[in-house]
Each structure stands twice: as C-alpha cells, then as structure tokens.
N, C-alpha and C positions, 0 to 999 in steps of 0.2 A: 343777578343783583341789579335792579333798575333804580332803586331809591338811594338817596344819599345816606339815609339811616342804615340801610342794609350794608352798604359799603363801609360805613364807619364802624358798625358793629363787627363786621367781618374782620377788619384789621385789628380792632381792639381786642377781640376774643382770640385772634391768632397770636397776639402778643401774650395774652393770658396763658394759653396752653403751652406756648413756646417757653415762657419763663417758668411755668410749673414743671415741665419736663427737664429744663436745665437744672432747676433746684433739685429735683428728684435724682437725676443722674449724678450730679456732683456729690450727693450724699450717699448714693447706693450702688453706683456702677462698680465701685471697688470695695463695697461693704464687707464681703467675706475676707478679702485681703487685709483690710483695715482691722477687722476683729482679730485676725491671726498675727499680723506683723506689728501693728501699733499697740494693740491691747494685750496680745499674748494669749488669747484663748486657744484651747485645744479643740479637736474635732467634736468631742462630745458637748462641750460648752457652746460651741458655735451652732451645733444642731439644736440645742435647747433654745438659744436666742431666736433662731428662725421659727421654731415651733410656737413660742410665745407670741411672736409677731403675727403669725398666721391665725392663731386662736383669737387674739384681740381684734383682728380685722374682721373675722367672722361674726363676732359679737356686735360690732359697730355698723357693718354694712346695712342690715335691715332698717335700723333707725335712721340712718342717713337718707335712705330712699324715701321713707315716709315724710321726714322733715322737709326735704326738698320739694316733694309733691305738694305739701301743705303751703309752702312758701310761693310756689309758682315761679314767677320770674324775679322775685325779690332776691337780694344778694346777701342776706344776713349770714347764711351758712357758709357761703364762699368767702366772705370777709373774715369769718373766724378761721377758716382753713388758711387763708392768706396770712393772717397774723401769726399763725403757728409756723408757716413756711419761713417767714421773716426771722423767727426765733430759732430756726433749725441750726444755724451756725453756733450761737451761744449754747444751745441745748447739747449738741455733740461735744463741744469743747469743755464746758463748765459744769454740766450735769451728768450726761451719759457716761463720759469717759471716767470721771472719778467714781461713779457708782459701780461700773463694771469692774474697776480695779480693786475697790475696797469692800463692796457689798454686791456680789455678782447677781444673786437672785433678785434683789430689789431693783438693780439696774436693768435686768432683763425685763421685768414686769413694767417698770416705768417707761422704758424705751418702747416696749410693745404697745402700750396705751398711746403714747405720743405718735408713733409711726402709724398706728391704725387710724387715729383721728385725722392726722394731717395728710398722709400719703396714700395708704392702702385703700381707705374708704373715700378719701378726699378726691382721688382721681376720678372715681365714678360720679361723684357729685358735680365735678367740673364738666365732665363729658356730657352728662345728661342736661346740665344747665345750658351748655353751648347748643346742644341739639334743640332744646326748647326755644331759645332765643332765635335760632335759625328759622324755625317754623313760624314764629310770630313776626319776624322782620324781613325774611326772604333771602336766606342763603343756605347752602348745603353744608351739613355737618362735616362731611369727609374733607372738604376743602379747607376747613379750619383745623381739623384733627391732624392733617399732614404736618403742620408746624410742630406738633408735639413730638413726632418722630424725628424731625430735624433737630429739635432741641436736645433730645436724648443722644443722638448721634454726635452732635457737636461737642457736648459736654464730655461724653465718653472718650472722644478722640484726645482731648487735652487732659482729662483727669489723671491718667497714668503718669504723665510727665510732671504734673503739679504735685502728685502724691510723692514722687521721688524727691522733690524739693522740700515739701512739708505737708503732711496729711491735713493739717488744720486749714491750709489755704483753700482746699476744696470746699470746706464747710463755710468759710467766709464768703466765697463766691456764691454759694448756694443762697445765703441770706440776701446778698446783693441782688441776685436775679429775682428773688421773691418780691422785692420792692416793686419791680415792674408789674408783677401780677396784680397787686393791690391798686396801683395807679391806673392801669388800663381797665380793670374791672369797675372802678368807680365812675369811669367815663362812659360805660356802656349804656345805651338808651334801651329802656324796657317797654316803651310804648309800641304797640303793634303798628306797622305801616299800613297805608291805605290799600296797597296792592297785596297784602299778606293774605294767604288762604285761611289763616288761623286767627284773623283779627277778631273774629266773633267767637269768644270762648265761653266756657262754663266757669262756675265759681269754685275755685280750689278751697276756699274757706269752708265749703260744705263737705269737703272730704273728711272722712273719719276712719277710725281704725277698723270699723266693720267692713268698709270697702276693701281694705287690704285682706282681712280674714276671708272675705268671699272668694278670693283667688284660690283658696285651698279646695274649693268645690268646682272650680272652673276647668272644664275639660281642655280648653284651648291652652290654658296655662301649663297643664301637665304635659300636653303635646310639645309645647315649647321646651320645657325642661328635659323632656326625653332627648331632644336634639342636643341640648347643652351638655347633659351628662354623658350620653352615648358617643358624641362626636367631639365637641370642643374640650370637654374635660379630659377625655382619653388622650386627645392631642396634646394638652398641656402636660399630662403625665409623661407622655412619650418625649416631650421636649426637655424635661428636667435634666436627664442625664445624657442627652444627645451630644454635648461637647466631649464627653469621655469617649463615646463611640467614634465621633468625628476625628479626634486626634489620633485614634488607633489606626486610621487608614493611611497615615503618613509614615515616612521612614523613621521618624523619631517623635516622641511626645512633644518635645520643645518646638519642632517644626509645625506639628499639628496645632498646638496651642496658639502659636503666632498666627498661623493661617486662619484659625477660627476668629481671632480678634479682627484681622483685616476684613474677612468675609462678613463678619457680623456688622461692622460699620457700613460696608457697601450695601448689605441687605436692608439696613434701616433707612438709608437714603433712597433705595428703590421703593421701600415701603411708603415713604413720604410721597413719592410720585404716584404710587398706587392709590393713596388716599385721595388724590386729586381726580383720578380717572374713575374710581369705584362708583361715585354717584351716577355717572352716565350709564355704567353697566347695569347697576341695580334698578335704576329708573326704567331701563329698557326691558329687562327681563322680569322685574317684579321682586318684591322682598323675599317671598318664599323661595323662589328659584335662586335668588342670591345666596340665601343660607345653604341651599342644597349644593350650589356650585362651590362654595367655600368648603363644604364638607367633603366633596369629591376631591378637591385639591389636597385637603388634609390626609385623606385616606391614601391618595397616590404617594404623598411624601413619606408616610409611615411605611407602606409596603415597599416603595422604592428604596428606602433606607436599608431595608432588610436584604435587598439584592445588591446594593452598592458595595463594591469591593476595591475601589480605587479613589484617589483624591478628586478626580474630576466628577465622577458620578455622585459622590457624597456631597460635594460642593453644590452641585446642581439641586440636590434635594434640599439643602439648606436655604437656597435662594427662593424656593417655592413659598417660603413663609411670607415673602414680600408680596405674593399674589393673593394668598388666602386671607390674611389678616385685614387688609383694607376692605375687601368685599364683605367679610363677615361682620365687621363693626358697623359699616353703613347699613347692611341688610338687617341687622338686629334692631337698630333703632326704627327703621322704616316698618319692619314687621310688627314691632310693639305698638306703634301708633296706628297702623292699619287694622290690627286685630283686637286690641284692648282699649279700655277707656284711657284716652290720652292723659287724663289727670294723674294716672298711676304710672306714667312712663319711667320715672326715676325709681320707684319701688320695684317695678318688674325688672328693670335692668340690673339694679344692685342686688336684688334677691334672686330673681329667676336666672340671671346670668352669672354675676360675680360671686354671690354667695354659694350658689349650687356648684359652680366650678371648683371653688376652693374647698368646700366641704367634701365633695366626692373625691377630689384629688388627694385629700389627706389620707383616705383609706386606700385608694387605688395605687398610690405611690408605693406603699409597702408591698402590695401584690406584684407590681412591676419590678421592684427590686429583687424579689425572690425569683421571678422569671429570668431576670438578667443573670443571676448567679447560677441558676440550674440549667437553663437551655441556651443562654447566650443572647446578646443583643439582637443579632440578625433575625433569629427565629422569633424572638419576642416581638420585634417590630412587624413582622409579617402577620402574626396573630392579632396584634393590636390594630393594624391597618384593616384586616379582614373584619374585625368587630365593628370598627368605625364605618366601614362600607355598608355593613348590614344595617346599622342604625340610620345611615343616610337613606337607605331604601324604606325603612320604617317611617322615617320623618317625612318622606315624600307622600306617604299615605295619610299621616295624621296631622301634619301642619295645615293651617288654614290657607286656602287659596286667596290671592289678592290680585287685583288688576294692576298691570304696569301703568304708571302715570308719571308725568314729569315732576309732580310735587304732591306731597301728602295733602289730602283735602278734608280730613276729619277735623272737627272742632277741637280746640285746645284751650284750656284755661290759661289766661295770661296773668291772673292774680291782680293785685292792685298796682298799677304802673307807678314806678318811682320817678321822681324828678331828678334829672341829671344836669 
C-alpha cells in the first residue's frame, strides 16, 4: 500500500468487515442455544429453522452476485445490507422472537428471508466488494479479511457470558456494531488510485444476464466448480458434525465440549494471522497452486481425523483449519480474476463457490449422516478424505494454470466512481 487512498480504504474496510463479523457472531455464535433455551424449540423445530435459513440463502446468493457485479464499486447493495444489520437487534427482539413463539412457521420463513438477505448472502457481497476495492486502490484482500476472523473470535469469546446475563444484550450489541459498518463504508473512496493495476477498467453497466448465462457453457467455470464440490463442499460436510467426534476423544463430553470452545477461539485467532500471511504464499505459488495446496490440507485433515484417537492428535487436526481457510479464500479470488472476466467476480464467487457449496452440501450431509451411523466417524472421515484427495488430483489437471505475480494485472471495471 503506497498511496494514502489505499491505506485509508484498507483501514475503513477492515472496520467494515470487523463490525460485520462482530454483528454476525453476536447474533449467531449461540444461535442454536438461543433457539433451544430462550425460545424453547425442540430438535425437529430447530432443524427446520436451519433448513429454511439454508434454502433462502441459496435463493438469494445468485442475485446478489449479479447485482454487485452490475454495481461495480458502488455501495448501494452494501448500504442495504448495513441497514439490515443495524436492525438485527430489534428484529430478533421484537419480530423474530414473538413470531417463533406464536406462529412458528411464519417466524421461520420471515427469519430465513431476513438472515439470507443480511447475513448469509450479505457476507459474500461484502467480501467480493472488499476484494474489488483492493484491486482498484491497491491492497490485498486477505489482509482485510483477517479482521473478520478477529471480529468473530472476539464476539464469540464474550457472547456466552453476556447470554447468561441476558440473551437480548447480544442482539443490542450486534446492532451497535453494525453502525460502525455503515459509517466506515460511507467513508470508503471508490476512485482508482494512480498506481492501481486495475485503474483502467471496463464498463460494468454493459454487463447483462446473458454474460452470466454464458458461464453455463464455460469449461473453466465447471472445472472450478469441480474443485468446489469435490473438495471444499466435501470438507464443509465433514466439518458439520466434527464437534461431536472431537468431544468423543476426551474422557467426558463436558470436557470435550469445553476444550472445543477454547480450541475454536484459538483457531480463529490463528486464522486471522493466516489471512495476513496467505497473500504472500498465493502470490508466490500462484492461484491454482494455492487452491490445490488448500485442498491438500483439507484432505490431510479429513484423513488424519480418521486416524486420530487421542485429544492431542484430534486437536492438531482441528487447528489445520487455520491453515487451509486463509489460503483457500485468497486463492479463490485471485483464481477468479486471473481466469474469468473480472466483471463477473461477485457472480462467480457467490454462485460458483458459495451457492455450489451449500447446494451440494444439502444433499451430501444426508449421505454423511448415514455413513456416520453405519460405519462410524473414523472410517467415514478416511473415505471422505480419500475422495477429496482424488478430486485434488483431478483439479490439478482441469484447473487453468496462472502465473504467480505480485498483484493481479487483468483489467477490472470500477463502475462509476462515487464521491466521498
């Protein structure tokens, strides 16, 4: 970051994503506990709530990608997301809670729509916007994204104690943190800097839905989704019930649950540090190799979990998540920009990555559950890790090669610069 604009945008957008994840964590880090203890939902009702949330997110993700690509660096969509974040406290307290208590199905649907628009799809819009501004003004996405991990870890650390005092306090704090999101976003400069490699962009206003539909016949897009479904999606399915297996490695479930909480917080802080280092690694080895490296770490964690039979080894497997996630996120954005039309970066990330991951996971989760019940966690993890390793090898053959370079050099649309 050599220009004042880059430094200014770096810190403003760092506050943006920090406050977004603070808000998200205060609302959702204890979400299942809140549904059970404060609202009184049983397991079946809680599962239905999660299903509705997932379905609405799937419906919203593609439209968010196209809208943000049409907007370029304009802030309209993120300001809408920010306004909804500010309303998260009142929504939980005065809308969502009464609806769940008095009209459960309506509450689940209304909540799913709200969460999908504000959080589930909103986080992808925020991340792609930050990556786009980084390319137009000159800073690395990963160095900003690390503050999101810090925000989640900090809020999660305090959320449990606050919940024991009053569950509504977490929601009030969520709204307060969201105010920082809007204030810092409004101060971001969207004009490209003189030293930006992407200052000379193309016109996002010329982008139309036909450009998005053309992805369906793009071989490189399906090669990318092959990696997403075969590696990252399988990894997310593996991670869903990992806490259950983790706790079983300790002398008691209570000890295992407590240790998982401590280790999870530690892992998120390591993850934040990894976000700072990941751009150096990916720039050195290239985006494709960055994806493959993250896939190798995922496969090692899955297979290693199948062989882990004591607290130390299973804890080591847990901490590997802090290695693969930063490399994967940074590599995905760099691969998208290096391989596809940069005007479609939001669409490809939200559809090719987020949508595909959630859609495939919705079906694979059932298969994984059956495997856990029939052959056990350890054997299931070895099989899943072996499949992921196979798809890493396939991806090595089908993903597009790119040259390692210190910064992406393909042109990017900057849209109509805003006055700040």
